[in-house]
Residue, then its C-alpha position, 0 to 999 in steps of 0.5 A: m535499414a537506415p541508421s535512424y530506424y535502428f535508433l528508433l527500434a533501440v529506443l522502443l525496445a528500451l521502453v518495453a524493457c522498462l515497462g516490463n520491469a515495472s512490477d514484481p518480477s515473474p517467478l522462474q519456478d513453481f514457488c520460492v518460499a521465503d527463508k527469513h532466517s538466511p543471512v544472505k540479503v537480496n531484493g526480497f527473500v532467499c528461497k527456502d530449500p524446496m525439499a524442506v517446504n510443506a503446506d504450512d509455508f503457504f498457510k496462515a491462520a490470519n483470522l481475517d473473518k474477525p473484527k479488529n479493534t479500531k477504538d485505539s486508532k486515532v484515525g479510526s481504522i486498522v489495516t491487517l496486511i498479509n504479505a511475504m513477511e507474514l506468509p512466506g509462500l507469497n515470496t516472488l508471487g507478486i501479490s498480498l492481501a489486506r483487511i481494513d476495519y473502519a470505525p464509524l466515521g473512521e478513515n484510512p488516511p491519504h497514503t500511497h503504495p510505492r510498489a503496488t496497485e490496489i483493488l478494494t472491495v467492500l465487505e460490510g458498510t459504506l465507504y467514500v474512497g478516491f485517489v488523486t492523479s499526479n501533477p500537474n492536474n491533481t484530479l480527484f477520482a472518488k466514489v461512494l461504495n456499498k457492500g460488494d462494490v469494487f474500486v481500483f487505486p493505481q500504483g503510487l497514487i495518493h488514495f484514501q477510504f472514509n466511512p461516512i456513517h456515524d453509527k456503523p462500522a465498515v470492512a473492506l478487503a484489498g488485493l495488492s500487486s506486490q509481495n511487499p507493497g509498502a505504505i507511505t501515509i502522507a501526514n505521518a511522513v510529512f509531519g512525523s518524520k524522524p528527524p523532522i523536516s525543517d519547519d521553514v521547508l514545510a511552512k513554505a510548501f504549505q503556505v502557512e505560518k511556522g507555528t502551525i507546522d510546529w504544532l502539527q509536528a508535535q502531534f503523535w503520528q500513529d501508524n494504523h497497521n496491525 
């Protein structure tokens, strides 16, 4: 085999290896219940002694059938996330779950999950949802969903959900392809960072006056996670 072919093969193998590591690692055992009290720091959680594991490690009385209070949310939504912090048995299994409650005209504002793809299904009501592709196109893919409809948000892309009905709440359930998907709410991160991003930087980025940026940074940027 010519040297150029060896080089091409090495490049292809490297690409496959990178793609294979683009999600939570595959478990190498039946389970690895999170030991949240271990002083050892790893990327995730240390495994609890299997002999000390019981059914309660895989169970949580999460009350996901109960409506959440959205009245105190400035954006009119509450996200109740069940991840490995809440349910230790999820550790290393590469999955988590969220219930999202929306007030009438409430929204889950534009955000990203840096470590997970999300699949969302509407349990009650109507939602206008969408995501935006990366540069340079920034294409919006959006749909109106009704009860029983499903929509997918690709990993890392900015997405949102909005309840367009003025007199009825909505509820959705989301599955996420990571035990800890993370969430970056765009407005909170840009205008509510601590310490704040320079208003010179943001005024240039958004092509507005610095006074507008100062006003936005002075707002109370509230997290809508329960």
